[in-house]
Each structure stands twice: as structure tokens, then as C-alpha cells.
N, C-alpha and C positions, 0 to 999 in steps of 0.2 A: 221937456215936453214929452208928452206920453203919446205912443201911437197905439190906435186901436188894433186889435188882433185881426189877422186876414180871416175873411169869411171861409167857413169849412164847407167843401164841397159834400153833397148828399151821398151816403154810402148805400150801394146797391148790395142786395145779396141774392144768391142764386135760390133755387126751389129748396135744396136740401139745407141750406144755412137758415132760410127763412122758417122751415119746419121746425129746426132745432130751437131757433129763437123762440118759437111760438110753445114749444114743449117746455123750455126753461121758464118763460112767463107762468104758464099754467102751473108748473111745481111750485114756483115762489108764491103764487097765490093760494094754492091748497095748503102749503105749509103756514102761511099767515093766518088763514081761516083756522086751522087746527090750533095754532097757539092761541088765537083768541077765543076759541071754544073753551080751550083748557082754562083760560082766566075767566071766563063767563061762569063756567061749572063750578070753579074754586069760590067765586064770589057769592054765588047762589047757595051753594052748600054751607059755606060758613054763617051767612045770614039766616037760614032756617035751621041750622045745628041745633038750637036751643028748643025748638018745637019738636024736631024729628032727630033724635040722637044718633041714629044710624048714618046720618048724613056726614057724621066726623070721618068715617072711612072713605066716603066719596071725595070729601075736602082733601084728605091726606094724599089720595091718588092724584086728584087734579093738582094739587100743590106740587108733588113730585114731578108731574108731568110739564107744568109751567116752568119750575126751575130747569128742569133738563132741556126743554125747548130754547129758554133763554140762554143756557150755557151754550148749546149747539150753535145757536144763532151768532153769538159773541166770538166763537171759536172760528166759524167759517169766516166770518166778517174780518177778525184779526189777522188771519192768514192772507187775505188779498188786498185789503186797503184799512184804513184807520177808522175804527168804530167811532161813531158819532162825530167824525173829523176832529177828533182830539189827538194831539201828539203823545200817544201813549208809547213808551218805549217797547220794543220787540214785537211790533205790529207791522202789517204790510211787508210781510217776510217775502211772499211770493209776488 
């Protein structure tokens, strides 16, 4: 027989913790938008590179920014939890 998990009580934060949580959400949103913008610029630069050869430089910088952003995301996620919920060794260290 399986038992259902007990209901969790709602967590209440004080004003300082609420402000920190809000700042964390804002920072995560800005980081996600920046990574998305890098991916968008890379895609557009690669698609128009044949017409405008100078976009090769833009594509190279956008590609480097995209790879760096993904690598940073993976490194931070791997420290604190399992990336993509996969049981990868040496993750969820902290």
C-alpha cells in the first residue's frame, strides 16, 4: 500500500527574504533573456552571412557568447543539483 505524502504548509517569508527572492528571479530572467538574445543573434548572423560577409564576425562573437553562457549555466546547475534531472556523476556537489 502506498501512502500519499503529507501536505506541505505554505512558507512565509519576511520582507528581506521576499526582496532577495524577487531579486533572484529578476536576475535569472535577465540571464535567460541574454542567453536567448545571443542564440537569436547567432542564428540571424549565420543566416544572413552569405549576403553580408561581415556578419561572420558577429556570428563568431555570438557563438562564443552562447557557448560561454551554456557552459556557465551547466557549471552552476551541476554544483547545486542534477542537470536535466539526469544521474550524471560528480553533480549535485553542494
